PDB file of N, CA, C and O in Angstrom:
ATOM      1  N   MET A   1       1.157 260.565 -18.031  1.00  0.00           N
ATOM      2  CA  MET A   1       2.426 260.133 -18.549  1.00  0.00           C
ATOM      3  C   MET A   1       2.297 258.699 -19.162  1.00  0.00           C
ATOM      4  O   MET A   1       2.876 258.425 -20.213  1.00  0.00           O
ATOM      5  N   ALA A   2       1.542 257.802 -18.500  1.00  0.00           N
ATOM      6  CA  ALA A   2       1.405 256.467 -19.003  1.00  0.00           C
ATOM      7  C   ALA A   2       0.608 256.462 -20.313  1.00  0.00           C
ATOM      8  O   ALA A   2       0.895 255.671 -21.211  1.00  0.00           O
ATOM      9  N   ILE A   3      -0.383 257.338 -20.420  1.00  0.00           N
ATOM     10  CA  ILE A   3      -1.173 257.417 -21.636  1.00  0.00           C
ATOM     11  C   ILE A   3      -0.315 257.847 -22.779  1.00  0.00           C
ATOM     12  O   ILE A   3      -0.448 257.312 -23.880  1.00  0.00           O
ATOM     13  N   ALA A   4       0.573 258.806 -22.562  1.00  0.00           N
ATOM     14  CA  ALA A   4       1.463 259.318 -23.614  1.00  0.00           C
ATOM     15  C   ALA A   4       2.397 258.261 -24.106  1.00  0.00           C
ATOM     16  O   ALA A   4       2.608 258.135 -25.312  1.00  0.00           O
ATOM     17  N   SER A   5       2.996 257.453 -23.157  1.00  0.00           N
ATOM     18  CA  SER A   5       3.920 256.383 -23.562  1.00  0.00           C
ATOM     19  C   SER A   5       3.161 255.289 -24.289  1.00  0.00           C
ATOM     20  O   SER A   5       3.687 254.702 -25.235  1.00  0.00           O
ATOM     21  N   ASN A   6       1.949 255.004 -23.874  1.00  0.00           N
ATOM     22  CA  ASN A   6       1.148 253.972 -24.546  1.00  0.00           C
ATOM     23  C   ASN A   6       0.819 254.432 -25.994  1.00  0.00           C
ATOM     24  O   ASN A   6       0.837 253.626 -26.923  1.00  0.00           O
ATOM     25  N   SER A   7       0.530 255.692 -26.157  1.00  0.00           N
ATOM     26  CA  SER A   7       0.257 256.256 -27.492  1.00  0.00           C
ATOM     27  C   SER A   7       1.463 256.200 -28.366  1.00  0.00           C
ATOM     28  O   SER A   7       1.382 255.890 -29.555  1.00  0.00           O
ATOM     29  N   LEU A   8       2.595 256.504 -27.765  1.00  0.00           N
ATOM     30  CA  LEU A   8       3.862 256.460 -28.479  1.00  0.00           C
ATOM     31  C   LEU A   8       4.183 255.035 -28.973  1.00  0.00           C
ATOM     32  O   LEU A   8       4.573 254.832 -30.122  1.00  0.00           O
ATOM     33  N   ILE A   9       4.012 254.093 -28.099  1.00  0.00           N
ATOM     34  CA  ILE A   9       4.251 252.691 -28.420  1.00  0.00           C
ATOM     35  C   ILE A   9       3.254 252.224 -29.515  1.00  0.00           C
ATOM     36  O   ILE A   9       3.659 251.551 -30.462  1.00  0.00           O
ATOM     37  N   ALA A  10       2.012 252.564 -29.395  1.00  0.00           N
ATOM     38  CA  ALA A  10       1.013 252.208 -30.396  1.00  0.00           C
ATOM     39  C   ALA A  10       1.325 252.834 -31.727  1.00  0.00           C
ATOM     40  O   ALA A  10       1.173 252.182 -32.760  1.00  0.00           O
ATOM     41  N   SER A  11       1.768 254.110 -31.740  1.00  0.00           N
ATOM     42  CA  SER A  11       2.126 254.750 -32.980  1.00  0.00           C
ATOM     43  C   SER A  11       3.332 254.085 -33.622  1.00  0.00           C
ATOM     44  O   SER A  11       3.374 253.952 -34.845  1.00  0.00           O
ATOM     45  N   LEU A  12       4.323 253.660 -32.828  1.00  0.00           N
ATOM     46  CA  LEU A  12       5.519 253.028 -33.316  1.00  0.00           C
ATOM     47  C   LEU A  12       5.127 251.649 -33.922  1.00  0.00           C
ATOM     48  O   LEU A  12       5.608 251.291 -34.997  1.00  0.00           O
ATOM     49  N   LEU A  13       4.314 250.932 -33.275  1.00  0.00           N
ATOM     50  CA  LEU A  13       3.873 249.609 -33.793  1.00  0.00           C
ATOM     51  C   LEU A  13       3.103 249.739 -35.065  1.00  0.00           C
ATOM     52  O   LEU A  13       3.327 248.965 -35.995  1.00  0.00           O
ATOM     53  N   ILE A  14       2.209 250.680 -35.146  1.00  0.00           N
ATOM     54  CA  ILE A  14       1.426 250.919 -36.376  1.00  0.00           C
ATOM     55  C   ILE A  14       2.377 251.323 -37.501  1.00  0.00           C
ATOM     56  O   ILE A  14       2.216 250.844 -38.624  1.00  0.00           O
ATOM     57  N   SER A  15       3.385 252.206 -37.237  1.00  0.00           N
ATOM     58  CA  SER A  15       4.309 252.586 -38.245  1.00  0.00           C
ATOM     59  C   SER A  15       5.146 251.449 -38.771  1.00  0.00           C
ATOM     60  O   SER A  15       5.411 251.344 -39.969  1.00  0.00           O
ATOM     61  N   LEU A  16       5.562 250.588 -37.840  1.00  0.00           N
ATOM     62  CA  LEU A  16       6.300 249.359 -38.258  1.00  0.00           C
ATOM     63  C   LEU A  16       5.452 248.428 -39.088  1.00  0.00           C
ATOM     64  O   LEU A  16       5.933 247.824 -40.047  1.00  0.00           O
ATOM     65  N   LEU A  17       4.208 248.312 -38.727  1.00  0.00           N
ATOM     66  CA  LEU A  17       3.294 247.437 -39.489  1.00  0.00           C
ATOM     67  C   LEU A  17       3.092 248.012 -40.908  1.00  0.00           C
ATOM     68  O   LEU A  17       3.159 247.268 -41.887  1.00  0.00           O
ATOM     69  N   LEU A  18       2.847 249.316 -41.022  1.00  0.00           N
ATOM     70  CA  LEU A  18       2.692 249.949 -42.313  1.00  0.00           C
ATOM     71  C   LEU A  18       3.936 249.827 -43.161  1.00  0.00           C
ATOM     72  O   LEU A  18       3.850 249.604 -44.368  1.00  0.00           O
ATOM     73  N   LEU A  19       5.096 249.971 -42.537  1.00  0.00           N
ATOM     74  CA  LEU A  19       6.331 249.825 -43.269  1.00  0.00           C
ATOM     75  C   LEU A  19       6.514 248.387 -43.809  1.00  0.00           C
ATOM     76  O   LEU A  19       6.958 248.176 -44.938  1.00  0.00           O
ATOM     77  N   HIS A  20       6.151 247.409 -42.949  1.00  0.00           N
ATOM     78  CA  HIS A  20       6.215 245.989 -43.361  1.00  0.00           C
ATOM     79  C   HIS A  20       5.257 245.730 -44.550  1.00  0.00           C
ATOM     80  O   HIS A  20       5.628 245.070 -45.521  1.00  0.00           O
ATOM     81  N   LEU A  21       4.055 246.245 -44.456  1.00  0.00           N
ATOM     82  CA  LEU A  21       3.078 246.016 -45.517  1.00  0.00           C
ATOM     83  C   LEU A  21       3.527 246.727 -46.814  1.00  0.00           C
ATOM     84  O   LEU A  21       3.344 246.178 -47.901  1.00  0.00           O
ATOM     85  N   ALA A  22       4.090 247.897 -46.722  1.00  0.00           N
ATOM     86  CA  ALA A  22       4.580 248.593 -47.899  1.00  0.00           C
ATOM     87  C   ALA A  22       5.739 247.800 -48.575  1.00  0.00           C
ATOM     88  O   ALA A  22       5.826 247.683 -49.797  1.00  0.00           O
ATOM     89  N   GLU A  23       6.609 247.271 -47.698  1.00  0.00           N
ATOM     90  CA  GLU A  23       7.741 246.485 -48.232  1.00  0.00           C
ATOM     91  C   GLU A  23       7.229 245.214 -48.918  1.00  0.00           C
ATOM     92  O   GLU A  23       7.756 244.843 -49.967  1.00  0.00           O
ATOM     93  N   ALA A  24       6.227 244.542 -48.364  1.00  0.00           N
ATOM     94  CA  ALA A  24       5.660 243.320 -48.909  1.00  0.00           C
ATOM     95  C   ALA A  24       4.967 243.695 -50.248  1.00  0.00           C
ATOM     96  O   ALA A  24       5.080 242.943 -51.216  1.00  0.00           O
ATOM     97  N   ASP A  25       4.289 244.785 -50.313  1.00  0.00           N
ATOM     98  CA  ASP A  25       3.627 245.197 -51.550  1.00  0.00           C
ATOM     99  C   ASP A  25       4.658 245.530 -52.633  1.00  0.00           C
ATOM    100  O   ASP A  25       4.447 245.260 -53.815  1.00  0.00           O
ATOM    101  N   HIS A  26       5.779 246.124 -52.201  1.00  0.00           N
ATOM    102  CA  HIS A  26       6.856 246.438 -53.154  1.00  0.00           C
ATOM    103  C   HIS A  26       7.392 245.097 -53.755  1.00  0.00           C
ATOM    104  O   HIS A  26       7.600 245.008 -54.965  1.00  0.00           O
ATOM    105  N   LEU A  27       7.602 244.101 -52.935  1.00  0.00           N
ATOM    106  CA  LEU A  27       8.067 242.833 -53.418  1.00  0.00           C
ATOM    107  C   LEU A  27       7.100 242.197 -54.397  1.00  0.00           C
ATOM    108  O   LEU A  27       7.519 241.625 -55.403  1.00  0.00           O
ATOM    109  N   LEU A  28       5.813 242.293 -54.112  1.00  0.00           N
ATOM    110  CA  LEU A  28       4.804 241.751 -55.025  1.00  0.00           C
ATOM    111  C   LEU A  28       4.735 242.466 -56.328  1.00  0.00           C
ATOM    112  O   LEU A  28       4.507 241.865 -57.378  1.00  0.00           O
ATOM    113  N   GLN A  29       4.937 243.781 -56.258  1.00  0.00           N
ATOM    114  CA  GLN A  29       4.872 244.596 -57.472  1.00  0.00           C
ATOM    115  C   GLN A  29       6.043 244.342 -58.383  1.00  0.00           C
ATOM    116  O   GLN A  29       5.876 244.209 -59.595  1.00  0.00           O
ATOM    117  N   GLU A  30       7.234 244.274 -57.809  1.00  0.00           N
ATOM    118  CA  GLU A  30       8.427 244.043 -58.612  1.00  0.00           C
ATOM    119  C   GLU A  30       8.520 242.594 -59.038  1.00  0.00           C
ATOM    120  O   GLU A  30       9.055 242.269 -60.098  1.00  0.00           O
ATOM    121  N   ASN A  31       7.984 241.725 -58.182  1.00  0.00           N
ATOM    122  CA  ASN A  31       8.003 240.251 -58.473  1.00  0.00           C
ATOM    123  C   ASN A  31       9.412 239.743 -58.718  1.00  0.00           C
ATOM    124  O   ASN A  31       9.595 238.847 -59.542  1.00  0.00           O
ATOM    125  N   THR A  32      10.381 240.259 -58.058  1.00  0.00           N
ATOM    126  CA  THR A  32      11.759 239.761 -58.146  1.00  0.00           C
ATOM    127  C   THR A  32      11.934 238.516 -57.346  1.00  0.00           C
ATOM    128  O   THR A  32      12.906 237.795 -57.575  1.00  0.00           O
ATOM    129  N   ASN A  33      11.050 238.204 -56.409  1.00  0.00           N
ATOM    130  CA  ASN A  33      11.206 237.108 -55.569  1.00  0.00           C
ATOM    131  C   ASN A  33       9.950 236.219 -55.703  1.00  0.00           C
ATOM    132  O   ASN A  33       8.939 236.441 -55.038  1.00  0.00           O
ATOM    133  N   CYS A  34      10.051 235.206 -56.587  1.00  0.00           N
ATOM    134  CA  CYS A  34       8.914 234.358 -56.832  1.00  0.00           C
ATOM    135  C   CYS A  34       8.392 233.647 -55.591  1.00  0.00           C
ATOM    136  O   CYS A  34       7.183 233.507 -55.402  1.00  0.00           O
ATOM    137  N   GLY A  35       9.325 233.196 -54.741  1.00  0.00           N
ATOM    138  CA  GLY A  35       8.907 232.470 -53.513  1.00  0.00           C
ATOM    139  C   GLY A  35       7.971 233.272 -52.635  1.00  0.00           C
ATOM    140  O   GLY A  35       6.922 232.760 -52.247  1.00  0.00           O
ATOM    141  N   TRP A  36       8.304 234.503 -52.307  1.00  0.00           N
ATOM    142  CA  TRP A  36       7.462 235.327 -51.452  1.00  0.00           C
ATOM    143  C   TRP A  36       6.149 235.708 -52.169  1.00  0.00           C
ATOM    144  O   TRP A  36       5.073 235.680 -51.573  1.00  0.00           O
ATOM    145  N   ALA A  37       6.262 236.050 -53.413  1.00  0.00           N
ATOM    146  CA  ALA A  37       5.110 236.437 -54.186  1.00  0.00           C
ATOM    147  C   ALA A  37       4.136 235.288 -54.288  1.00  0.00           C
ATOM    148  O   ALA A  37       2.929 235.499 -54.167  1.00  0.00           O
ATOM    149  N   CYS A  38       4.619 234.077 -54.506  1.00  0.00           N
ATOM    150  CA  CYS A  38       3.778 232.881 -54.576  1.00  0.00           C
ATOM    151  C   CYS A  38       3.189 232.493 -53.230  1.00  0.00           C
ATOM    152  O   CYS A  38       2.038 232.066 -53.141  1.00  0.00           O
ATOM    153  N   LEU A  39       4.004 232.650 -52.169  1.00  0.00           N
ATOM    154  CA  LEU A  39       3.485 232.365 -50.832  1.00  0.00           C
ATOM    155  C   LEU A  39       2.287 233.240 -50.529  1.00  0.00           C
ATOM    156  O   LEU A  39       1.299 232.772 -49.962  1.00  0.00           O
ATOM    157  N   TRP A  40       2.365 234.477 -50.892  1.00  0.00           N
ATOM    158  CA  TRP A  40       1.253 235.432 -50.639  1.00  0.00           C
ATOM    159  C   TRP A  40       0.096 235.054 -51.552  1.00  0.00           C
ATOM    160  O   TRP A  40      -1.053 235.040 -51.113  1.00  0.00           O
ATOM    161  N   ARG A  41       0.382 234.745 -52.832  1.00  0.00           N
ATOM    162  CA  ARG A  41      -0.664 234.419 -53.788  1.00  0.00           C
ATOM    163  C   ARG A  41      -1.453 233.168 -53.342  1.00  0.00           C
ATOM    164  O   ARG A  41      -2.651 233.062 -53.602  1.00  0.00           O
ATOM    165  N   CYS A  42      -0.758 232.214 -52.660  1.00  0.00           N
ATOM    166  CA  CYS A  42      -1.378 230.921 -52.360  1.00  0.00           C
ATOM    167  C   CYS A  42      -1.758 230.836 -50.878  1.00  0.00           C
ATOM    168  O   CYS A  42      -2.101 229.745 -50.421  1.00  0.00           O
ATOM    169  N   VAL A  43      -1.718 231.884 -50.133  1.00  0.00           N
ATOM    170  CA  VAL A  43      -1.966 231.887 -48.708  1.00  0.00           C
ATOM    171  C   VAL A  43      -3.355 231.412 -48.374  1.00  0.00           C
ATOM    172  O   VAL A  43      -3.525 230.825 -47.305  1.00  0.00           O
ATOM    173  N   SER A  44      -4.370 231.617 -49.201  1.00  0.00           N
ATOM    174  CA  SER A  44      -5.720 231.173 -48.871  1.00  0.00           C
ATOM    175  C   SER A  44      -6.168 229.990 -49.718  1.00  0.00           C
ATOM    176  O   SER A  44      -7.352 229.657 -49.747  1.00  0.00           O
ATOM    177  N   SER A  45      -5.218 229.351 -50.412  1.00  0.00           N
ATOM    178  CA  SER A  45      -5.539 228.215 -51.258  1.00  0.00           C
ATOM    179  C   SER A  45      -5.926 227.023 -50.409  1.00  0.00           C
ATOM    180  O   SER A  45      -5.460 226.893 -49.277  1.00  0.00           O
ATOM    181  N   LYS A  46      -6.791 226.131 -50.950  1.00  0.00           N
ATOM    182  CA  LYS A  46      -7.142 224.930 -50.223  1.00  0.00           C
ATOM    183  C   LYS A  46      -6.002 223.892 -50.333  1.00  0.00           C
ATOM    184  O   LYS A  46      -5.876 223.000 -49.493  1.00  0.00           O
ATOM    185  N   ARG A  47      -5.168 224.033 -51.399  1.00  0.00           N
ATOM    186  CA  ARG A  47      -4.025 223.152 -51.551  1.00  0.00           C
ATOM    187  C   ARG A  47      -2.775 224.057 -51.777  1.00  0.00           C
ATOM    188  O   ARG A  47      -2.326 224.228 -52.910  1.00  0.00           O
ATOM    189  N   PRO A  48      -2.229 224.627 -50.681  1.00  0.00           N
ATOM    190  CA  PRO A  48      -1.168 225.581 -50.820  1.00  0.00           C
ATOM    191  C   PRO A  48       0.112 225.064 -51.417  1.00  0.00           C
ATOM    192  O   PRO A  48       0.793 225.817 -52.113  1.00  0.00           O
ATOM    193  N   ASN A  49       0.497 223.764 -51.174  1.00  0.00           N
ATOM    194  CA  ASN A  49       1.709 223.253 -51.784  1.00  0.00           C
ATOM    195  C   ASN A  49       1.569 223.168 -53.276  1.00  0.00           C
ATOM    196  O   ASN A  49       2.478 223.552 -54.012  1.00  0.00           O
ATOM    197  N   LEU A  50       0.430 222.665 -53.740  1.00  0.00           N
ATOM    198  CA  LEU A  50       0.225 222.532 -55.223  1.00  0.00           C
ATOM    199  C   LEU A  50       0.166 223.952 -55.857  1.00  0.00           C
ATOM    200  O   LEU A  50       0.694 224.182 -56.945  1.00  0.00           O
ATOM    201  N   CYS A  51      -0.492 224.888 -55.139  1.00  0.00           N
ATOM    202  CA  CYS A  51      -0.603 226.238 -55.600  1.00  0.00           C
ATOM    203  C   CYS A  51       0.792 226.891 -55.718  1.00  0.00           C
ATOM    204  O   CYS A  51       1.093 227.521 -56.731  1.00  0.00           O
ATOM    205  N   ASN A  52       1.636 226.742 -54.690  1.00  0.00           N
ATOM    206  CA  ASN A  52       2.967 227.294 -54.708  1.00  0.00           C
ATOM    207  C   ASN A  52       3.833 226.683 -55.809  1.00  0.00           C
ATOM    208  O   ASN A  52       4.647 227.388 -56.406  1.00  0.00           O
ATOM    209  N   GLN A  53       3.679 225.419 -56.081  1.00  0.00           N
ATOM    210  CA  GLN A  53       4.443 224.760 -57.165  1.00  0.00           C
ATOM    211  C   GLN A  53       4.059 225.328 -58.501  1.00  0.00           C
ATOM    212  O   GLN A  53       4.932 225.698 -59.286  1.00  0.00           O
ATOM    213  N   ALA A  54       2.753 225.411 -58.788  1.00  0.00           N
ATOM    214  CA  ALA A  54       2.275 226.001 -60.042  1.00  0.00           C
ATOM    215  C   ALA A  54       2.658 227.441 -60.167  1.00  0.00           C
ATOM    216  O   ALA A  54       3.142 227.868 -61.215  1.00  0.00           O
ATOM    217  N   CYS A  55       2.453 228.201 -59.121  1.00  0.00           N
ATOM    218  CA  CYS A  55       2.797 229.613 -59.128  1.00  0.00           C
ATOM    219  C   CYS A  55       4.290 229.818 -59.410  1.00  0.00           C
ATOM    220  O   CYS A  55       4.656 230.669 -60.221  1.00  0.00           O
ATOM    221  N   GLY A  56       5.143 229.047 -58.750  1.00  0.00           N
ATOM    222  CA  GLY A  56       6.587 229.143 -58.934  1.00  0.00           C
ATOM    223  C   GLY A  56       6.970 228.875 -60.344  1.00  0.00           C
ATOM    224  O   GLY A  56       7.829 229.565 -60.892  1.00  0.00           O
ATOM    225  N   SER A  57       6.348 227.871 -60.970  1.00  0.00           N
ATOM    226  CA  SER A  57       6.636 227.516 -62.345  1.00  0.00           C
ATOM    227  C   SER A  57       6.211 228.675 -63.287  1.00  0.00           C
ATOM    228  O   SER A  57       6.938 229.028 -64.216  1.00  0.00           O
ATOM    229  N   CYS A  58       5.033 229.246 -63.026  1.00  0.00           N
ATOM    230  CA  CYS A  58       4.572 230.344 -63.881  1.00  0.00           C
ATOM    231  C   CYS A  58       5.414 231.571 -63.636  1.00  0.00           C
ATOM    232  O   CYS A  58       5.716 232.277 -64.598  1.00  0.00           O
ATOM    233  N   CYS A  59       5.818 231.879 -62.407  1.00  0.00           N
ATOM    234  CA  CYS A  59       6.624 233.029 -62.109  1.00  0.00           C
ATOM    235  C   CYS A  59       8.011 232.904 -62.802  1.00  0.00           C
ATOM    236  O   CYS A  59       8.545 233.890 -63.310  1.00  0.00           O
ATOM    237  N   ALA A  60       8.579 231.678 -62.813  1.00  0.00           N
ATOM    238  CA  ALA A  60       9.839 231.476 -63.470  1.00  0.00           C
ATOM    239  C   ALA A  60       9.783 231.741 -64.934  1.00  0.00           C
ATOM    240  O   ALA A  60      10.751 232.241 -65.508  1.00  0.00           O
ATOM    241  N   GLN A  61       8.678 231.423 -65.565  1.00  0.00           N
ATOM    242  CA  GLN A  61       8.513 231.671 -67.002  1.00  0.00           C
ATOM    243  C   GLN A  61       8.164 233.093 -67.305  1.00  0.00           C
ATOM    244  O   GLN A  61       8.615 233.632 -68.316  1.00  0.00           O
ATOM    245  N   CYS A  62       7.367 233.731 -66.460  1.00  0.00           N
ATOM    246  CA  CYS A  62       6.848 235.051 -66.761  1.00  0.00           C
ATOM    247  C   CYS A  62       7.606 236.214 -65.989  1.00  0.00           C
ATOM    248  O   CYS A  62       7.538 237.386 -66.360  1.00  0.00           O
ATOM    249  N   ASN A  63       8.318 235.800 -64.907  1.00  0.00           N
ATOM    250  CA  ASN A  63       9.003 236.760 -64.083  1.00  0.00           C
ATOM    251  C   ASN A  63       8.035 237.768 -63.454  1.00  0.00           C
ATOM    252  O   ASN A  63       8.400 238.916 -63.204  1.00  0.00           O
ATOM    253  N   CYS A  64       6.800 237.326 -63.203  1.00  0.00           N
ATOM    254  CA  CYS A  64       5.885 238.180 -62.497  1.00  0.00           C
ATOM    255  C   CYS A  64       4.734 237.286 -61.916  1.00  0.00           C
ATOM    256  O   CYS A  64       4.445 236.190 -62.395  1.00  0.00           O
ATOM    257  N   VAL A  65       4.116 237.846 -60.857  1.00  0.00           N
ATOM    258  CA  VAL A  65       2.958 237.201 -60.203  1.00  0.00           C
ATOM    259  C   VAL A  65       1.962 238.286 -59.970  1.00  0.00           C
ATOM    260  O   VAL A  65       2.325 239.329 -59.426  1.00  0.00           O
ATOM    261  N   PRO A  66       0.658 238.095 -60.371  1.00  0.00           N
ATOM    262  CA  PRO A  66      -0.325 239.124 -60.122  1.00  0.00           C
ATOM    263  C   PRO A  66      -0.493 239.399 -58.622  1.00  0.00           C
ATOM    264  O   PRO A  66      -0.354 238.479 -57.816  1.00  0.00           O
ATOM    265  N   PRO A  67      -0.784 240.621 -58.241  1.00  0.00           N
ATOM    266  CA  PRO A  67      -0.931 240.939 -56.825  1.00  0.00           C
ATOM    267  C   PRO A  67      -2.212 240.335 -56.274  1.00  0.00           C
ATOM    268  O   PRO A  67      -3.145 240.064 -57.030  1.00  0.00           O
ATOM    269  N   GLY A  68      -2.266 240.124 -54.972  1.00  0.00           N
ATOM    270  CA  GLY A  68      -3.439 239.570 -54.319  1.00  0.00           C
ATOM    271  C   GLY A  68      -3.467 238.041 -54.271  1.00  0.00           C
ATOM    272  O   GLY A  68      -2.535 237.383 -54.734  1.00  0.00           O
ATOM    273  N   THR A  69      -4.483 237.513 -53.739  1.00  0.00           N
ATOM    274  CA  THR A  69      -4.587 236.021 -53.595  1.00  0.00           C
ATOM    275  C   THR A  69      -5.326 235.392 -54.761  1.00  0.00           C
ATOM    276  O   THR A  69      -5.283 234.170 -54.903  1.00  0.00           O
ATOM    277  N   SER A  70      -5.989 236.146 -55.588  1.00  0.00           N
ATOM    278  CA  SER A  70      -6.603 235.603 -56.779  1.00  0.00           C
ATOM    279  C   SER A  70      -6.930 236.741 -57.751  1.00  0.00           C
ATOM    280  O   SER A  70      -6.942 237.916 -57.385  1.00  0.00           O
ATOM    281  N   GLY A  71      -7.199 236.346 -59.018  1.00  0.00           N
ATOM    282  CA  GLY A  71      -7.573 237.345 -59.995  1.00  0.00           C
ATOM    283  C   GLY A  71      -6.428 238.296 -60.330  1.00  0.00           C
ATOM    284  O   GLY A  71      -5.271 237.895 -60.201  1.00  0.00           O
ATOM    285  N   ASN A  72      -6.677 239.487 -60.738  1.00  0.00           N
ATOM    286  CA  ASN A  72      -5.712 240.511 -61.081  1.00  0.00           C
ATOM    287  C   ASN A  72      -4.748 240.101 -62.175  1.00  0.00           C
ATOM    288  O   ASN A  72      -3.603 240.551 -62.205  1.00  0.00           O
ATOM    289  N   TYR A  73      -5.219 239.231 -63.090  1.00  0.00           N
ATOM    290  CA  TYR A  73      -4.335 238.710 -64.136  1.00  0.00           C
ATOM    291  C   TYR A  73      -3.877 239.769 -65.117  1.00  0.00           C
ATOM    292  O   TYR A  73      -2.882 239.565 -65.813  1.00  0.00           O
ATOM    293  N   GLU A  74      -4.579 240.907 -65.198  1.00  0.00           N
ATOM    294  CA  GLU A  74      -4.180 241.957 -66.098  1.00  0.00           C
ATOM    295  C   GLU A  74      -2.842 242.597 -65.699  1.00  0.00           C
ATOM    296  O   GLU A  74      -2.208 243.282 -66.500  1.00  0.00           O
ATOM    297  N   ALA A  75      -2.433 242.365 -64.472  1.00  0.00           N
ATOM    298  CA  ALA A  75      -1.143 242.895 -63.973  1.00  0.00           C
ATOM    299  C   ALA A  75       0.073 242.126 -64.489  1.00  0.00           C
ATOM    300  O   ALA A  75       1.205 242.610 -64.502  1.00  0.00           O
ATOM    301  N   CYS A  76      -0.236 240.882 -64.919  1.00  0.00           N
ATOM    302  CA  CYS A  76       0.824 240.016 -65.456  1.00  0.00           C
ATOM    303  C   CYS A  76       0.223 239.157 -66.575  1.00  0.00           C
ATOM    304  O   CYS A  76      -0.122 237.998 -66.346  1.00  0.00           O
ATOM    305  N   PRO A  77       0.094 239.733 -67.813  1.00  0.00           N
ATOM    306  CA  PRO A  77      -0.579 239.009 -68.903  1.00  0.00           C
ATOM    307  C   PRO A  77       0.042 237.679 -69.227  1.00  0.00           C
ATOM    308  O   PRO A  77      -0.704 236.746 -69.523  1.00  0.00           O
ATOM    309  N   CYS A  78       1.336 237.514 -69.196  1.00  0.00           N
ATOM    310  CA  CYS A  78       1.986 236.244 -69.449  1.00  0.00           C
ATOM    311  C   CYS A  78       1.459 235.186 -68.505  1.00  0.00           C
ATOM    312  O   CYS A  78       1.164 234.070 -68.933  1.00  0.00           O
ATOM    313  N   TYR A  79       1.336 235.511 -67.234  1.00  0.00           N
ATOM    314  CA  TYR A  79       0.872 234.602 -66.203  1.00  0.00           C
ATOM    315  C   TYR A  79      -0.522 234.064 -66.524  1.00  0.00           C
ATOM    316  O   TYR A  79      -0.847 232.900 -66.288  1.00  0.00           O
ATOM    317  N   ALA A  80      -1.360 235.014 -67.099  1.00  0.00           N
ATOM    318  CA  ALA A  80      -2.715 234.633 -67.378  1.00  0.00           C
ATOM    319  C   ALA A  80      -2.844 233.754 -68.632  1.00  0.00           C
ATOM    320  O   ALA A  80      -3.817 233.015 -68.782  1.00  0.00           O
ATOM    321  N   THR A  81      -1.838 233.846 -69.540  1.00  0.00           N
ATOM    322  CA  THR A  81      -1.991 233.090 -70.782  1.00  0.00           C
ATOM    323  C   THR A  81      -1.458 231.654 -70.759  1.00  0.00           C
ATOM    324  O   THR A  81      -1.719 230.882 -71.682  1.00  0.00           O
ATOM    325  N   LEU A  82      -0.703 231.291 -69.695  1.00  0.00           N
ATOM    326  CA  LEU A  82      -0.167 229.942 -69.610  1.00  0.00           C
ATOM    327  C   LEU A  82      -1.307 228.966 -69.350  1.00  0.00           C
ATOM    328  O   LEU A  82      -2.129 229.175 -68.458  1.00  0.00           O
ATOM    329  N   LYS A  83      -1.344 227.893 -70.143  1.00  0.00           N
ATOM    330  CA  LYS A  83      -2.418 226.865 -70.032  1.00  0.00           C
ATOM    331  C   LYS A  83      -1.846 225.481 -69.829  1.00  0.00           C
ATOM    332  O   LYS A  83      -0.690 225.232 -70.172  1.00  0.00           O
ATOM    333  N   THR A  84      -2.622 224.589 -69.285  1.00  0.00           N
ATOM    334  CA  THR A  84      -2.229 223.159 -69.132  1.00  0.00           C
ATOM    335  C   THR A  84      -2.532 222.489 -70.447  1.00  0.00           C
ATOM    336  O   THR A  84      -3.053 223.105 -71.377  1.00  0.00           O
ATOM    337  N   HIS A  85      -2.194 221.206 -70.509  1.00  0.00           N
ATOM    338  CA  HIS A  85      -2.466 220.414 -71.725  1.00  0.00           C
ATOM    339  C   HIS A  85      -3.986 220.323 -72.036  1.00  0.00           C
ATOM    340  O   HIS A  85      -4.406 220.166 -73.182  1.00  0.00           O
ATOM    341  N   ASN A  86      -4.779 220.431 -70.949  1.00  0.00           N
ATOM    342  CA  ASN A  86      -6.232 220.352 -71.125  1.00  0.00           C
ATOM    343  C   ASN A  86      -6.864 221.704 -71.477  1.00  0.00           C
ATOM    344  O   ASN A  86      -8.081 221.804 -71.630  1.00  0.00           O
ATOM    345  N   GLY A  87      -6.023 222.748 -71.606  1.00  0.00           N
ATOM    346  CA  GLY A  87      -6.541 224.085 -71.932  1.00  0.00           C
ATOM    347  C   GLY A  87      -6.991 224.891 -70.745  1.00  0.00           C
ATOM    348  O   GLY A  87      -7.531 225.985 -70.902  1.00  0.00           O
ATOM    349  N   LYS A  88      -6.775 224.362 -69.550  1.00  0.00           N
ATOM    350  CA  LYS A  88      -7.152 225.104 -68.349  1.00  0.00           C
ATOM    351  C   LYS A  88      -6.024 226.044 -67.970  1.00  0.00           C
ATOM    352  O   LYS A  88      -4.868 225.857 -68.348  1.00  0.00           O
ATOM    353  N   ARG A  89      -6.408 227.077 -67.198  1.00  0.00           N
ATOM    354  CA  ARG A  89      -5.381 228.033 -66.726  1.00  0.00           C
ATOM    355  C   ARG A  89      -4.398 227.329 -65.793  1.00  0.00           C
ATOM    356  O   ARG A  89      -4.796 226.722 -64.799  1.00  0.00           O
ATOM    357  N   LYS A  90      -3.137 227.417 -66.118  1.00  0.00           N
ATOM    358  CA  LYS A  90      -2.073 226.766 -65.350  1.00  0.00           C
ATOM    359  C   LYS A  90      -1.710 227.481 -64.037  1.00  0.00           C
ATOM    360  O   LYS A  90      -1.336 226.849 -63.049  1.00  0.00           O
ATOM    361  N   CYS A  91      -1.829 228.770 -64.058  1.00  0.00           N
ATOM    362  CA  CYS A  91      -1.303 229.572 -62.908  1.00  0.00           C
ATOM    363  C   CYS A  91      -2.455 229.954 -62.021  1.00  0.00           C
ATOM    364  O   CYS A  91      -3.517 230.374 -62.480  1.00  0.00           O
ATOM    365  N   PRO A  92      -2.208 229.793 -60.701  1.00  0.00           N
ATOM    366  CA  PRO A  92      -3.264 230.151 -59.715  1.00  0.00           C
ATOM    367  C   PRO A  92      -3.464 231.630 -59.580  1.00  0.00           C
ATOM    368  O   PRO A  92      -4.308 232.069 -58.799  1.00  0.00           O
TER     369      PRO A  92
END
């Protein structure tokens, strides 16, 4: 009986985790919420505050953020084309 209830609880927790991940992925794909998309984009940055600021500015202009923590610029071409005054990529 205890094994069955532990399995049920584990299955429930895994289901909730998968639901949460699917919901987060949906937010990143639609990019309707720049704050959450940029937080995820900048989660592994060495300078997360600066990364979030730049990402937020780019998201406001492009209305999209590429998925993942780096790369994937083909998912949001506008985001990839924004440059600084020095000609460097503006968006993280």
